[in-house]
C-alpha positions in Angstrom: 39.3 -4.7 35.9 42.7 -4.2 33.6 42.9 -1.3 31.8 45.3 -0.8 29.0 46.9 1.7 26.3 49.0 2.1 23.6 51.6 4.2 23.9 55.3 4.7 21.6 54.3 1.0 20.3 54.1 -0.2 24.1 50.8 -1.4 26.6 50.7 -0.3 29.8 48.1 -2.1 32.0 46.3 -1.0 35.4 44.3 -2.7 37.6 41.1 -1.4 38.9 39.7 -3.4 41.5 36.2 -4.9 41.9 34.4 -3.4 45.0 31.3 -5.1 46.8 28.4 -3.4 48.6 26.0 -5.3 51.1 22.7 -4.7 51.7 20.2 -5.8 54.0 15.8 -5.7 53.8 13.8 -6.8 56.9 10.7 -8.6 55.2 7.7 -9.2 57.4 5.9 -12.8 56.3 2.3 -14.0 57.3 2.9 -16.5 60.7 6.1 -14.8 61.4 6.7 -13.1 64.7 10.1 -11.3 63.9 10.7 -10.1 60.1 12.9 -12.5 58.0 16.3 -10.3 57.4 17.7 -10.5 53.5 21.5 -9.9 52.7 23.0 -9.5 49.3 25.8 -8.4 48.3 26.3 -6.6 45.1 29.7 -5.9 43.1 30.5 -2.6 41.4 33.3 -2.1 38.8 34.7 1.3 37.9 31.3 2.1 35.5 28.7 0.8 37.8 27.0 -2.4 38.9 28.2 -6.0 38.0 25.5 -7.9 35.9 24.7 -12.0 35.8 24.3 -12.5 32.0 25.2 -15.8 32.3 22.6 -16.8 29.4 23.9 -13.7 27.5 27.7 -14.1 27.5 26.7 -18.0 25.9 25.7 -15.8 22.8 28.1 -13.4 22.6 31.3 -13.6 20.2 34.3 -11.8 22.1 36.7 -8.9 20.9 39.2 -10.3 18.5 42.1 -8.8 16.8 39.9 -7.5 14.5 37.9 -5.9 16.7 35.0 -8.4 16.7 33.3 -10.2 19.6 34.9 -13.2 20.8 34.4 -14.5 24.3 36.2 -17.5 24.4 37.6 -15.9 27.7 36.0 -15.3 30.7 34.4 -12.3 31.1 32.6 -10.4 33.8 30.3 -7.5 32.4 29.2 -4.3 34.0 26.4 -1.7 33.0 26.7 1.9 32.9 24.0 4.2 32.9 23.7 7.7 30.6 21.4 8.4 33.7 22.4 7.7 36.7 21.2 10.5 38.3 17.9 11.9 36.9 17.1 14.9 38.9 18.0 17.1 36.2 15.4 16.4 34.0 12.4 18.2 36.2 14.9 21.5 35.8 15.4 20.3 31.8 11.4 20.5 31.8 11.1 23.4 34.1 13.8 25.7 32.0 11.9 25.2 28.6 8.9 25.9 30.0 10.4 29.1 31.0 12.0 29.7 27.8 10.8 32.7 26.1 12.7 32.2 22.6 14.8 29.8 20.3 17.8 31.2 21.7 17.0 30.7 25.3 15.5 27.2 24.8 18.8 26.4 22.9 20.9 27.3 25.8 18.8 25.1 28.4 20.9 21.9 26.1 24.2 24.0 25.5 24.3 24.5 29.5 24.0 20.1 29.2 20.1 20.0 29.9 18.6 16.3 28.9 15.5 14.7 28.7 16.9 11.5 29.4 15.7 9.2 26.1 13.5 11.5 24.2 13.7 13.9 21.1 12.4 17.4 21.6 10.9 19.9 19.2 10.1 23.3 19.2 8.1 25.9 17.6 7.4 29.8 18.1 5.7 32.6 16.9 8.6 33.8 14.7 8.6 30.6 12.5 11.3 28.8 13.8 11.0 24.8 14.1 14.2 22.9 16.0 14.2 19.0 16.6 17.5 18.1 19.0 18.0 14.8 19.9 17.7 15.6 23.7 18.8 12.2 25.4 21.6 11.7 27.2 24.1 9.6 25.1 28.0 8.6 26.4 30.4 10.6 24.3 32.8 8.0 23.2 36.0 8.8 21.0 35.8 8.4 16.7 38.0 4.9 17.3 35.3 3.4 20.0 32.6 4.4 17.6 34.7 3.1 14.6 34.4 -0.4 16.8 31.1 -0.1 17.4 29.9 0.0 13.9 32.3 -3.0 12.9 30.9 -5.1 15.7 27.3 -4.9 14.7 28.5 -5.2 10.8 30.5 -8.7 11.5 28.2 -9.9 14.6 24.4 -10.6 14.4 25.3 -11.1 18.2 26.2 -7.8 18.8 23.9 -6.0 16.3 21.1 -7.6 17.8 21.9 -6.7 21.5 22.7 -2.8 20.0 19.4 -2.4 18.3 17.6 -2.9 21.5 19.2 -0.5 23.2 22.6 -2.3 24.8 26.0 -1.3 23.5 28.4 -3.5 24.3 32.2 -1.6 24.9 36.0 -3.2 26.1 36.6 -2.0 29.7 39.8 -2.9 29.0 40.8 -0.8 26.3 40.9 2.9 27.5 40.1 3.9 23.7 36.4 2.5 24.7 35.8 4.4 27.8 33.8 7.2 28.1 35.5 11.1 27.0 35.0 13.3 29.7 33.1 17.0 28.3 31.7 19.9 29.5 28.9 17.7 30.4 30.7 15.1 31.9 31.0 11.8 30.3 28.2 12.9 27.8 27.9 13.8 24.3 27.9 17.8 24.6 25.2 19.9 22.9 27.3 20.9 19.7 27.6 17.3 18.6 24.1 16.4 19.1 21.9 16.2 15.9 20.0 19.5 15.7 17.9 21.2 12.8 16.5 24.8 12.6 13.9 25.0 9.8 11.7 27.9 8.5 9.5 25.0 7.5 9.0 21.7 9.5 10.7 19.4 11.5 9.2 16.1 13.4 9.6 13.2 14.7 8.0 9.8 15.1 9.9 7.3 17.3 12.9 7.1 14.3 16.1 8.2 13.0 17.3 11.8 13.3 19.0 11.7 10.2 15.4 12.2 8.2 14.1 15.0 10.6 13.5 16.6 7.0 14.4 14.9 3.8 15.7 18.4 3.0 18.0 18.5 5.1 19.4 14.8 6.1 21.5 14.5 9.7 24.1 12.8 9.1 27.9 12.0 11.3 27.0 11.3 14.7 27.4 9.0 17.2 25.6 5.8 16.0 24.5 5.7 19.6 22.0 8.4 18.3 20.1 6.0 16.2 20.9 4.8 12.6 21.5 6.7 9.7 20.8 6.4 6.0 18.9 3.5 6.5 15.1 2.6 6.2 12.6 4.5 8.6 9.6 3.2 10.7 6.4 3.4 8.5 5.1 6.0 11.1 7.6 8.1 10.0 7.6 8.0 6.4 3.0 8.9 6.7 4.3 11.4 9.4 6.8 13.0 6.4 4.2 12.5 3.5 1.7 14.5 5.2 4.2 17.3 6.0 5.2 17.2 2.4 1.6 17.0 1.1 -0.9 18.6 3.2 -3.9 18.7 0.6 -3.2 14.9 0.2 -5.9 13.0 1.7 -4.7 9.4 1.2 -7.6 8.2 0.7 -11.1 9.5 -0.9 -13.0 9.4 2.1 -10.0 10.6 4.7 -10.0 14.8 5.6 -7.2 16.6 4.6 -4.2 16.5 6.8 -3.8 20.6 6.5 -6.8 23.6 5.8 -7.4 24.5 2.3 -4.6 27.2 2.8 -2.3 23.9 3.3 -1.4 25.8 6.6 -2.1 23.3 10.1 -4.0 25.3 12.5 -4.2 23.6 16.0 -7.4 21.6 15.5 -6.1 20.3 12.1 -3.0 19.3 14.4 -5.2 16.7 16.5 -6.9 16.0 12.9 -3.8 14.8 12.0 -3.5 12.2 14.6 -7.1 11.3 14.5 -7.6 11.2 10.9 -6.3 7.6 11.4 -4.5 6.6 8.5 -2.0 4.4 7.9 1.0 3.4 6.2 0.9 0.2 4.5 -2.8 0.7 3.6 -1.9 3.4 1.7 1.0 1.8 -0.1 -0.5 -1.7 -0.5 -4.1 -1.7 -0.3 -5.0 -0.5 -3.9 -2.4 -3.6 -5.3 -4.2 -6.0 -2.9 -7.8 -5.2 -4.3 -6.4 -6.2 -7.6 -5.3 -9.1 -6.6 -8.5 -10.1 -5.0 -10.1 -9.4 -7.7 -8.6 -11.1 -9.9 -7.9 -14.7 -7.7 -12.3 -14.6 -7.7 -13.4 -17.3 -5.8 -10.6 -19.4 -5.9 -9.1 -20.6 -2.8 -5.8 -19.7 -1.5 -4.4 -22.1 0.7 -7.1 -23.5 1.1 -8.9 -20.2 2.4 -12.2 -18.9 0.6 -11.0 -15.2 0.3 -14.4 -13.9 -1.3 -16.4 -11.6 1.4 -13.1 -10.7 3.2 -12.0 -8.9 -0.2 -15.2 -7.9 -0.7 -15.0 -6.4 2.9 -11.2 -4.9 1.6 -12.4 -3.6 -1.4 -15.3 -1.6 0.2 -13.1 -0.2 3.4 -12.2 3.2 3.5 -8.5 2.8 4.5 -8.7 4.1 7.9 -8.4 3.1 11.2 -11.8 4.9 12.7 -14.0 2.6 15.5 -16.8 2.5 12.8 -14.1 1.3 9.8 -14.7 -1.9 8.2 -12.2 -4.1 6.6 -9.5 -2.3 9.0 -8.9 -5.6 10.8 -8.5 -7.7 7.8 -6.1 -5.3 6.6 -4.3 -5.5 10.2 -3.8 -9.8 10.0 -2.8 -9.0 6.5 0.2 -6.7 7.3 1.2 -8.2 10.5 1.6 -11.9 8.1 3.3 -10.1 5.0 5.6 -7.6 6.9 7.4 -10.8 7.3 7.8 -10.7 3.8 9.3 -7.2 2.6 12.5 -7.6 2.7 12.5 -10.2 -0.2 9.2 -9.0 -2.0 9.1 -5.5 -2.5 11.2 -4.8 -5.9 12.0 -1.5 -4.9 14.7 -1.4 -2.9 15.6 1.4 0.2 17.1 4.3 -1.6 18.7 7.0 1.4 17.8 9.7 -1.2 14.1 9.4 -0.8 13.6 7.3 2.5 10.0 8.3 2.3 8.9 6.6 -0.9 11.2 3.9 -0.2 11.2 0.3 -0.1 8.1 -0.2 -2.8 6.5 -1.9 -4.8 5.5 -5.7 -4.1 6.4 -8.1 -7.0 3.9 -9.1 -9.9 5.0 -12.7 -9.8 2.0 -15.4 -9.4 0.1 -12.0 -8.6 -3.2 -12.7 -8.6 -3.0 -16.7 -8.2 -3.1 -18.7 -5.6 0.5 -18.8 -4.9 0.5 -14.9 -4.9 2.7 -13.8 -1.9 -0.1 -11.3 -1.1 -2.7 -13.3 -0.9 -1.4 -15.5 0.9 -0.4 -13.3 3.6 -4.2 -12.7 3.5 -5.1 -16.1 3.9 -2.9 -16.8 6.9 -4.5 -13.4 8.6 -7.9 -14.9 7.8 -7.6 -18.2 9.1 -6.8 -16.9 12.5 -9.9 -14.3 12.2 -12.2 -17.6 11.3 -10.7 -18.8 14.6 -12.1 -16.4 17.0 -15.0 -16.3 15.1 -14.2 -12.6 13.7 -15.8 -11.8 10.5 -16.0 -9.5 7.5 -18.4 -7.2 8.6 -16.7 -6.1 12.0 -16.3 -2.7 12.6 -13.2 -1.9 14.2 -14.4 0.0 17.5 -16.3 -3.4 18.1 -13.1 -5.8 17.8 -10.5 -3.1 19.3 -10.9 -1.1 22.6 -9.6 0.3 25.8 -10.3 -1.7 29.3 -8.3 -0.2 31.9 -8.0 -3.5 34.6 -6.1 -3.4 38.0 -7.5 -3.1 41.9 -4.6 -5.0 43.5 -2.0 -4.7 45.5 1.3 -5.6 44.0 2.2 -8.6 46.0 -1.1 -9.6 47.2 -2.8 -12.7 45.9 -5.4 -10.4 44.5 -6.6 -11.1 40.8 -7.1 -8.2 39.1 -10.0 -7.2 37.4 -11.7 -4.9 34.4 -12.1 -1.0 36.2 -14.3 -0.1 33.3 -16.7 -1.1 30.6 -14.5 -2.0 27.0 -14.2 1.7 25.2 -14.0 1.1 21.5 -11.1 2.7 20.9 -9.4 4.1 17.1 -5.7 4.2 15.5 -3.9 1.5 14.4 -0.6 -0.7 15.4 2.6 1.7 14.8 4.5 -1.3 13.4 2.2 -3.5 11.8 -0.8 -1.0 10.6 2.2 1.9 10.3 -0.7 4.1 12.0 0.5 7.7 12.9 -2.2 7.3 15.7 -0.4 4.6 17.3 -1.9 2.1 19.7 -0.9 -1.2 20.6 -1.5 -4.1 22.8 0.8 -5.1 25.6 1.1 -8.8 26.7 2.6 -7.8 30.7 1.0 -8.8 33.6 2.0 -5.4 34.9 1.2 -2.2 34.0 4.1 -0.2 32.5 7.5 0.2 34.5 5.3 -0.9 37.6 4.6 -4.1 39.5 1.0 -3.3 39.6 -1.2 -6.6 38.2 -3.3 -5.9 35.0 -5.0 -8.2 33.0 -2.9 -9.3 30.7 -3.6 -10.8 27.0 -2.6 -13.6 25.5 -2.1 -13.1 21.8 -2.1 -15.2 19.1 1.1 -14.6 16.5 1.5 -12.4 13.7 -1.8 -10.6 14.6 -0.5 -7.3 16.3 -1.6 -8.5 19.3 -5.1 -10.1 18.9 -6.1 -12.1 22.0 -6.7 -15.9 21.7 -9.9 -15.7 24.2 -7.9 -17.0 27.3 -9.9 -15.7 30.5 -12.6 -14.3 28.3 -10.1 -11.8 27.0 -11.1 -11.4 23.0 -10.0 -8.9 20.2 -7.3 -6.5 20.6 -7.1 -4.8 23.9 -5.4 -1.8 23.8 -2.7 -0.7 26.4 -0.5 1.7 24.6 0.2 4.3 22.5 -1.3 7.7 21.7 -1.3 9.3 24.9 -0.7 13.2 25.1 -2.6 14.4 22.1 -1.6 18.3 21.7 -2.2 21.2 18.8 -1.4 24.5 19.1 -1.4 27.7 16.9 -0.1 31.2 17.5 -2.9 33.8 16.7 -3.4 37.3 17.1 -5.2 37.0 20.4 -2.5 34.7 22.1 -1.9 30.6 21.8 -4.6 28.9 21.1 -4.6 25.1 21.5 -6.5 21.8 22.3 -5.5 18.2 23.6 -6.2 15.8 26.4 -5.0 12.5 28.1 -6.6 9.5 26.3 -5.6 7.4 29.1 -7.5 9.9 31.8 -5.3 10.8 34.3 -6.7 9.8 37.5 -5.6 6.5 39.2 -8.7 6.2 41.5 -11.5 4.2 39.6 -13.8 5.9 41.7 -13.3 9.0 40.3 -14.6 11.1 37.9 -11.5 11.8 36.1 -10.3 8.0 35.9 -11.9 7.6 31.9 -13.3 10.4 31.3 -10.7 11.7 28.6 -10.7 8.0 27.1 -14.1 8.9 26.3 -13.1 11.9 24.6 -11.0 10.1 22.9 -13.2 7.1 21.9 -15.4 10.1 20.3 -12.6 12.1 19.5 -13.8 15.1 21.7 -10.6 17.0 22.0 -10.8 19.7 24.8 -9.6 23.2 24.9 -6.4 23.9 27.3 -7.0 27.3 28.8 -3.7 29.6 28.5 -4.3 33.0 30.4 -4.5 33.4 34.4 -8.3 34.3 34.5 -9.2 31.5 31.8 -7.1 29.5 34.4 -9.2 30.5 37.3 -12.3 30.3 35.3 -11.7 27.0 34.9 -10.7 25.4 38.4 -12.8 22.6 39.4 -14.3 23.6 43.1 -12.4 20.3 44.1 -9.9 20.8 42.0 -7.0 22.6 44.6 -5.9 20.6 47.8 -3.4 21.3 50.2 -1.2 18.9 52.2 0.5 19.0 54.9 3.3 17.4 56.8 2.4 16.7 61.0 
């Protein structure tokens, strides 16, 4: 590794060697008397482990004189993790649970507390709402940040990697090294995006900068996220409900807040379970008009009459009994690719909720209508899977855990419950606030535990093609921990549940109990006082583990 820096018009070079570490493991194989010893050597730079990325290297441009990438010379790639030691996470969470006011809560992060990769929001009985990006972010010099932004602008390959969470830095330039602070090489509290408000703060997995559009957060390291760029649909809907708590979106939807315009604990749960979706509220009325205009004229060979009729009576929500949600979903899955060219009102950083918007009226209501062509493409797929206009979402979308086999064995995973009808919508495709999704991976998230994975059809938000008997939308991720709390004169009052239940034992009564509750929109009260906790303990709920 060569490090060089400029000083007084000169370039100074220093060399840091690459080191190696060799590991051996014993592996028992069937039929072998003695275990097989496997040995592998790993290479490390001063920044961390070296990685094999031949396929990656072939796609990357390398550092040029203008700061762009141009890998025309051999390079070595090393991986540096902002969270090499995750042990502090538990301390951070413990301290958060013990904080009794805003200052104590903020002090946790002043003292370099980190939630590793997530945002944190806080509210108290004094009327404070606090947001902080509490993730671990490398501290870079202003020069390094400017180079990152330049490379993203001039190199699609670099920008693509950055958008996937991979930031390439030039290890041969000391100006691009991580800068030490009181929090080690990480951004300290003072330089993190954060906001205190007396009305509200929010985050729905989008950038920090629009935490509250009345007070934008800008000027932070690009590693925290983009600023003054479009926010995701789920965030737009969340902000809309906060800004307009008395607007139901569609007539049949409940109000986000109560008649007082404020949110109780139960109404906060209702904000999730009202199953509103941004794209339905933005585009459904327009799509209905175009359906009326086209009548029984085929679009790309597809008769849309009955499908448009279903959309005409759809309540605009993603409830179990909603009829038409599945049609709009496959429409949006195809129309998403047209948004950048078809919307006529461009993104405005001053109004990130309302923009971009407004489909083009070119060819509206004809067989060449961009929206109707997207609808026809989606309908064609539904027909191929014997899914019809009158089908309810809960008959097509379901949660059904699978597994039951040991990793590495020859066992075949199997379904462990009957299908549980599931409400909610896809965050990206539907723009649903109650976000759910299909996962085509053959292993449970972050594990090597086998599970049944659907083979999905493109541009459908994860619709299975029917392979191995799996059809519809097999939900595997999304809204998990539901929680609503309010401060009352009698103390905190809270409700919630874990939608995917808590036990990993398929024979346990707690394997799918909360999943059934989620399906039926039956949250449970969360007890707070010691008296209530003791009164709600299960007879078998306490286990003492001893070590011999």
